[in-house]
C-alpha positions, 0 to 999 in steps of 0.5 A, a space after each residue: 187826771 185824764 180818762 186814759 190815765 184813770 184806766 191805767 191807774 185802775 189796771 195797775 191797782 188790780 194787778 199783783 204788786 210783784 208784776 213788771 213795770 208796764 209802759 204808760 199806755 194801755 191798749 184797749 183796741 182789738 187787733 185789726 185781724 181779730 176785729 175782722 174775724 169777729 165781724 166775719 163770724 157775725 159775733 159782736 166784739 162785746 162777747 170777747 174778753 182779752 187781756 195780754 200782759 208782758 212778763 219779761 219785756 216791754 210792751 203795752 198790756 191789752 185790756 178788752 172787756 177785761 172786767 166782765 164776768 164770764 164763763 171760762 169753761 175749762 180754763 178754770 182748771 188753771 185756777 185749780 191746778 196752780 192752787 194745788 201746786 202751791 197748797 199741796 206741793 208738786 210731789 203730793 201723792 194719793 194712796 190706795 190701800 187694801 185692809 183685812 179684818 181677819 187672819 191670813 192662813 195658807 193663802 186664805 184671808 178668813 175675813 173681809 177684804 177692804 179697799 180704801 180709796 184716798 181720792 187718787 185721780 189716776 188709779 188706772 187698771 195698771 196701777 190696780 193690777 200692781 196693787 192686787 199683785 202686791 196683795 197676792 205677794 202678801 199671801 192672799 189668794 182666797 177671801 172668805 168674806 166680802 169685798 168692802 169698798 171704803 169711799 169715805 175719803 171725800 165729803 161729796 157736795 150735792 151739785 147739779 148734774 151737768 147737761 150741755 144741751 143733751 150730752 150723752 150721760 154715758 160719755 166718760 168726760 162727764 164722770 164725776 169724782 169719787 174717793 175710789 175712782 178707778 180707771 176714770 170709770 171708763 169701759 172700752 168697747 172693741 168691735 172686730 170683724 175677723 173674716 166674717 166673725 164679728 166680736 165685741 170685747 169690753 175692757 175691763 171684763 166686768 161680769 155685770 156688763 153683758 154684750 148683745 152683739 147684733 153687728 152685721 158682718 160685711 164683705 171685705 172693703 176699705 175700712 171706714 174711719 168711723 165704723 157704723 157701730 152703735 151701743 145701746 145700754 139697758 140697765 137692770 138690777 144685775 148690771 147693764 146689757 149693751 146692745 151693739 148694732 151696725 155694720 162692719 166690713 171684714 178685717 175692720 175694727 172700731 172702738 169707743 169708750 163709755 161710762 155705764 156703771 156707778 162708781 161702786 159697781 165699776 170698782 168692785 167689778 174691776 177688782 174682781 176681774 183682775 183678781 180672777 185673772 190672777 187666780 184669786 177668789 172672793 167668796 162674799 159679796 160687794 158692799 160699801 163701808 168704812 175700814 174698821 179701826 182694828 183692821 190691818 193694812 196689807 197692801 198699798 199703792 201710791 199715785 204719781 206725783 201731782 206734777 204728773 197729775 196736773 199735766 194730764 188735767 191741763 194737756 187733755 182737759 180731763 174734767 174728772 181728774 180736775 174735779 178729783 183734785 178740787 175735792 182733794 184740796 178740800 179734803 186736805 184743808 177741811 175744817 168743822 165749818 165746811 159743809 163738804 169738800 167743795 166748800 172747803 176747797 172754795 174757801 182755801 183757794 180764796 184764802 190763798 188768792 188773798 194772800 197773794 194779793 189777788 182779789 177776785 170778786 168775779 170768781 165763782 168756783 163750783 167744781 174746779 173743772 170748768 164743766 159748769 154753767 155756774 163758774 165765772 171769772 174775769 179775764 183780768 183776774 185770770 191773767 193776774 193769776 197767770 202773772 203770779 204763776 210766772 213768779 212762782 217757784 213752780 212756774 216751770 211745772 205749771 207752764 209745762 202742764 199746758 198744751 203746747 201750740 201745734 204740738 200736743 194736747 188739746 192744741 195739737 191741731 191748732 196754730 200750725 204753720 204760724 209763728 206761734 207753733 211751739 211757742 205757746 203753752 195754752 189751756 183751752 176751754 169749750 162749752 156750747 156757748 164758750 170758747 176760751 184760751 189762757 196761758 203763756 205765749 211768746 211774741 216774735 222777739 221772744 218775749 213772754 206774755 200772759 194771755 187770756 181770751 174768752 168768748 161767751 156767745 150763744 152761737 160761737 161758730 168760728 170762735 176758735 179761729 178768732 182766739 187763734 188770731 189773738 195769738 197770731 196778732 200778739 206774735 206779729 205785734 210791732 217791735 219795741 223799736 217801732 212802738 217807741 218811734 210811734 
């Protein structure tokens, strides 16, 4: 057997048995324009892993550094979201509930009010407002006892805090998961200069977040795209004081999102802020405890279906929601041998992959979001997963959850004015030393390919354009007739 035939045999054995029948040749050479782009950016070809598999037509599959263990960054979300679709089902929902341990008489709950989290990845302010409206509709106006938060749904793992070379810990994309995740724990700060009167507003208006406004008002001029406004949070025992400095011309405004409170303070503060606006009152304090067995449920809210959740995760690469989904898999299938829900999720995903015939020795999942230095996969393993997803009953839901090239999500500004625009659904991945894309793309003949391109390099400058060139080269590949003639 020749060396080329051996490579073909190995490639076929490591792909799902349900996949299409490929040509007798395998491409192991980078497209010329991709090789040129690597050279122009002074990145060696060994840093780039590429796999392209034809899914509904002829064409030679491509394998470049396909079996190298690499950090996939956020393309790891494809593993988590596809597993969730098949294991939880596309209409899976999470629930959040209010419980009471005392009687309700004349608008007064004589007891404690419990808010039980169920791991909802998308419990935003609108949904919380509706849930509190439902509480009012059920006869509650004043609570004589405490606001008690039940955050026991997840068994949380003890994972290292991610630090991508000094990222600001207050950035919302670093928010970790929680059984009672409210509004992704984000605070929106809005600075406005109304004719010399500078205001700084925070949403939601949580009482433990105080503003020290030191912004200098400037005369009216052209509003800057990025106003010179800086937020310096100072934590204390009662909450956090945000010192706001900078300069803002009259008639201009700017906003930013920060995560400054822990999950307990944020959830309690958001509930109290909305409840106060609704005319309600909670006389007691805030604490964390499980709902007593004899308490009764008085209001409940359901999350959107899983298909909407994975759309948010993949289109906008939402790390917190991905981690929330990963732990939800663990909580759903946890057994006595699992130390925590991360361990349970890892176990159930590996079992699911094995049932599909997808053996993935390089796969390492830490939190399921790709926001990790530990997570690993090979390009072949990820492409094989995409090939299996193409055959899944939920293929349409999975594919449509990914950004559409040059149209929306994290791909909205890429591949414009190319043949790929509007013809590829691709998940992106970005860390300081990683650039990645993975998903489904069409060639000029309308045939669909599973594509994975992952670059791991200490200085990945220009890497996004390199990965885009992989897709452009695939789109412009020689036609089937020309290939046959050669």
